[in-house]
C-alpha positions in Angstrom: 0.0 0.0 0.0 1.3 3.4 -0.9 2.0 6.0 1.7 3.7 9.4 1.6 7.1 8.1 2.8 7.3 5.4 0.1 6.2 7.9 -2.6 8.8 10.5 -1.5 11.5 7.8 -1.2 10.7 6.8 -4.8 10.9 10.4 -5.9 14.3 10.8 -4.3 15.6 7.5 -5.6 14.7 8.4 -9.1 15.4 12.1 -9.1 18.6 12.6 -7.2 20.5 10.4 -9.6 19.1 12.3 -12.5 20.1 15.6 -11.0 23.7 14.4 -10.7 23.8 12.9 -14.2 22.4 16.0 -16.0 24.7 18.3 -14.0 27.8 16.3 -14.9 26.9 15.9 -18.6 26.2 19.7 -18.9 29.5 20.4 -17.2 31.4 18.2 -19.7 29.7 19.9 -22.6 30.6 23.3 -21.2 34.2 22.2 -20.7 34.4 21.2 -24.3 33.3 24.7 -25.4 35.9 26.3 -23.1 38.8 23.9 -24.1 38.0 24.0 -27.9 36.5 27.4 -28.5 37.7 27.5 -32.1 35.9 24.2 -33.1 32.6 26.0 -33.1 33.8 28.5 -35.6 35.7 26.1 -37.8 33.6 27.2 -40.8 33.2 30.8 -39.8 34.9 32.0 -42.9 32.1 30.5 -45.0 29.5 32.7 -43.2 29.1 36.4 -43.7 26.6 39.0 -42.6 23.4 37.7 -41.2 24.5 34.1 -41.5 27.5 34.6 -39.2 25.4 36.6 -36.8 22.8 33.8 -36.6 25.5 31.2 -36.1 27.0 33.2 -33.3 23.6 33.6 -31.7 22.9 29.9 -31.9 26.2 29.0 -30.2 25.6 31.6 -27.5 22.1 30.3 -26.9 23.5 26.7 -26.6 26.0 27.8 -23.9 23.2 29.5 -22.0 21.1 26.3 -22.1 24.0 24.2 -20.8 24.7 26.7 -18.0 21.0 26.5 -17.0 21.1 22.7 -17.0 24.3 22.7 -14.9 22.6 24.9 -12.3 19.1 23.5 -12.6 19.1 19.9 -14.0 15.3 19.5 -14.0 12.2 21.2 -12.5 9.4 18.7 -12.7 8.6 15.0 -12.9 5.5 13.3 -14.2 4.6 9.7 -13.9 2.1 8.7 -16.7 0.3 5.5 -17.7 0.0 4.7 -21.4 -2.8 2.7 -23.1 -1.0 -0.5 -22.5 -1.1 0.3 -18.7 2.7 0.8 -18.6 4.2 3.5 -16.4 6.6 6.1 -17.7 8.7 8.8 -16.0 9.1 12.1 -17.9 11.3 14.9 -16.5 11.1 18.5 -17.7 13.6 21.3 -17.9 12.9 25.0 -17.9 14.5 26.0 -21.2 16.0 23.2 -23.3 18.2 20.1 -23.2 20.7 21.2 -25.9 21.5 17.5 -26.7 22.0 16.5 -23.1 20.2 13.2 -22.9 20.5 11.2 -19.7 19.3 7.6 -19.1 15.8 8.9 -18.2 13.4 10.8 -20.5 14.2 14.5 -20.3 12.5 17.2 -22.4 11.8 20.9 -22.4 8.6 22.1 -20.9 8.1 23.7 -24.4 7.8 20.2 -25.9 4.3 19.0 -26.7 4.7 16.5 -23.8 5.0 19.6 -21.6 1.2 19.6 -21.5 1.4 16.7 -19.1 3.3 18.8 -16.6 0.3 21.1 -16.2 -2.2 18.4 -15.7 -3.5 17.0 -12.4 -3.4 13.3 -11.4 -6.3 11.5 -13.2 -6.2 13.9 -16.2 -5.3 12.6 -19.6 -3.9 14.0 -22.8 -3.7 12.4 -26.3 -0.1 12.8 -27.5 2.3 11.2 -30.0 4.2 8.9 -27.6 6.3 5.8 -28.3 5.5 5.9 -32.0 1.8 6.4 -31.9 -0.9 8.8 -30.8 -2.4 7.5 -27.5 -3.9 8.9 -24.3 -1.5 9.3 -21.4 -3.0 9.4 -17.9 -1.2 11.3 -15.3 -0.6 9.2 -12.1 1.7 11.6 -10.2 3.2 15.0 -10.6 6.1 16.5 -8.7 7.7 20.0 -8.9 10.9 20.9 -7.0 14.0 23.0 -7.0 17.2 21.0 -7.2 19.9 22.1 -4.9 23.5 20.9 -4.8 25.0 20.7 -1.3 28.4 19.6 0.0 27.1 16.1 0.5 25.1 15.6 -2.7 21.8 16.8 -4.1 18.6 17.8 -2.4 15.2 18.9 -3.7 13.5 21.8 -1.9 10.1 23.4 -2.2 8.7 20.0 -3.1 5.1 19.8 -4.3 3.9 16.2 -5.1 0.4 15.1 -6.1 -0.5 11.4 -6.4 -3.8 10.0 -7.6 -4.0 7.7 -4.6 -2.6 9.6 -1.7 -3.3 13.2 -2.7 -1.1 16.2 -2.3 2.1 16.5 -0.3 4.4 19.4 0.2 7.9 19.5 1.8 10.5 22.1 2.3 13.4 19.7 1.8 13.1 16.1 0.5 16.4 15.0 2.0 15.4 16.2 5.4 11.9 14.6 5.2 13.4 11.2 4.4 16.0 11.4 7.2 13.3 12.5 9.7 11.3 9.4 8.6 13.9 7.1 10.1 15.6 5.6 7.0 18.4 3.2 7.8 21.9 3.9 6.6 21.7 1.1 4.1 18.7 2.8 2.5 20.7 6.0 2.4 23.6 4.2 0.8 21.3 3.0 -1.9 20.6 6.6 -2.7 24.4 7.1 -2.9 24.5 8.6 0.6 23.0 11.8 -0.7 20.5 11.9 2.1 23.2 11.9 4.8 23.6 15.4 6.2 22.5 17.7 9.0 19.4 16.7 10.8 16.6 19.2 10.2 13.3 18.7 12.0 10.9 18.8 9.1 8.2 16.5 7.7 6.0 16.2 4.7 2.6 17.8 5.1 -0.7 16.9 3.5 -1.8 19.3 0.9 0.2 22.1 -0.7 1.9 24.7 1.5 2.4 28.1 0.1 5.5 30.1 0.6 5.2 33.4 2.5 6.2 36.3 0.4 9.2 38.1 1.8 9.5 40.6 -1.1 7.4 42.0 -3.9 7.8 40.5 -7.3 6.5 37.9 -9.7 6.7 34.5 -8.2 8.8 31.9 -10.0 6.4 29.5 -11.6 8.3 27.4 -14.2 5.3 25.1 -14.8 1.9 26.7 -15.6 -1.4 25.2 -14.5 -3.6 23.5 -17.1 -5.7 26.7 -17.8 -2.6 28.9 -18.3 -1.0 26.1 -20.4 -3.9 26.2 -22.9 -3.2 29.9 -23.5 0.5 29.3 -23.5 0.3 26.9 -26.4 -2.2 28.7 -28.6 -1.1 29.3 -32.2 1.2 32.2 -32.9 -1.6 34.2 -34.7 -4.1 33.8 -31.9 -5.6 36.9 -30.3 -6.8 36.7 -26.7 -7.7 39.0 -23.8 -6.9 37.7 -20.3 -8.8 39.2 -17.4 -8.4 38.6 -13.7 -7.4 40.2 -10.4 -3.8 40.7 -9.3 -1.8 37.5 -8.6 -3.8 35.2 -10.9 -1.0 34.6 -13.3 -1.8 36.8 -16.3 1.7 38.3 -16.7 3.4 35.0 -15.9 1.4 33.3 -18.6 2.4 36.0 -21.2 6.0 35.8 -20.2 6.1 32.0 -20.7 4.2 32.3 -24.0 6.7 34.8 -25.3 9.5 32.4 -24.3 7.8 29.6 -26.3 6.8 31.6 -29.4 10.3 33.2 -29.8 11.8 29.7 -30.0 11.9 28.6 -33.6 12.5 24.9 -32.5 9.1 24.7 -31.0 7.0 26.5 -33.6 4.8 24.5 -36.0 5.4 24.6 -39.7 2.6 27.1 -40.1 4.0 29.3 -37.3 7.5 29.2 -38.9 6.0 30.6 -42.1 4.3 33.4 -40.2 7.5 34.2 -38.4 9.5 34.4 -41.6 7.0 36.6 -43.4 7.2 39.5 -40.9 6.8 42.5 -43.1 9.1 44.6 -40.9 12.1 42.4 -41.8 13.0 42.3 -38.1 14.1 38.8 -36.9 11.2 37.0 -35.3 12.8 36.7 -31.9 13.3 40.5 -31.8 9.9 41.6 -33.1 8.0 41.7 -29.9 7.0 44.7 -27.7 5.4 44.3 -24.3 3.6 47.1 -22.3 2.7 47.1 -18.6 0.7 49.8 -16.8 3.1 50.7 -14.0 6.8 51.6 -13.7 6.9 49.5 -10.5 6.8 46.2 -12.5 9.9 47.1 -14.6 12.5 45.2 -12.5 10.1 42.3 -11.7 9.3 41.7 -15.3 12.9 41.9 -16.4 13.9 39.3 -13.8 11.0 37.0 -14.8 11.9 37.3 -18.5 15.5 36.4 -17.7 14.4 33.1 -16.0 12.7 32.2 -19.2 15.9 32.7 -21.2 14.8 36.1 -22.6 17.3 39.0 -22.3 15.8 42.5 -22.1 17.6 44.7 -24.5 15.8 48.0 -23.8 13.4 48.9 -21.0 11.9 52.3 -21.3 9.3 54.1 -19.1 7.1 56.9 -20.5 6.1 59.3 -17.8 6.2 56.5 -15.2 3.2 54.9 -16.9 4.2 52.7 -19.8 7.0 50.2 -20.0 8.4 49.0 -23.3 10.6 46.0 -23.6 12.2 44.6 -26.7 14.3 41.4 -26.8 17.3 40.0 -28.5 19.4 36.9 -29.0 22.7 36.6 -27.2 24.8 38.5 -29.8 22.2 40.6 -31.6 22.6 44.3 -32.1 19.9 47.1 -31.8 17.0 46.5 -34.2 15.3 49.1 -36.4 12.3 48.7 -34.1 14.3 50.1 -31.2 15.8 52.9 -33.3 12.3 53.9 -34.4 11.0 53.9 -30.8 14.0 56.0 -29.6 13.7 58.5 -32.4 10.0 59.0 -31.6 10.6 59.7 -28.0 
């Protein structure tokens, strides 16, 4: 019979090893880029103008993804059941994997399978999985923040929801398991990563909500199922999102911008729309966002950065309007910016 300790133990057993594996693989890829910086530009003489700039931007973007994986190997785990009643683990990352493929399934939250991360236990989604379209039923979801300590990996701010035992929250997964009285042999099976300082903490039923200690947009790497539907709408969709403060309107738009700027995750129809921009500005730069107050300037900039979007220019008009344009790692000022600056 399942209980919270066995479910949390399984999460630790499966996840801590993955944290270490992704962290190490990302480190090796980063080391290659540092030790062989000229390899990436072996054919640079064959590229001129925009082609060279695009190549440089791609390489810079790859390094950014690897650095993110090194720091944050994964953010979410989903256990699903397929139509053959087989269970599968899927782990999600915030931005992208950049070719880092561990022994477990690891994909970007932008991937179509990312819909599963937003569902609740018992919900299903029909997706192309294992070579055919089939309905996948969510059995368990778990969100967490990986943290590397002196004695191994931990997961903090754990929020787990299982179809049989319900919702559980824990400040530290390592501390919960130690407080539950696991024997040293069990810890050794987890590669001793649960051994450490004793912290009196336990898993609690339901989801605990963190107390805000400062103003700002909360970090929500995985959207809920209602936000996710907006997030994945086609590029040419037009919507109005209404709701009181704190309901996730701005967060949804920031995530959507991160998705729709990424050419890898656009459909073929969307890619054509992106290429046919009449302004001739690269698709990733051709976005403008407005917010009603100057107070949100710094909060929005920080939230965009977490989604891999660099803010090139932030401008306030009389303390009322905020304008943000975006760029790839090595891009220069666009004509859109120049036009905006000349009109001010």
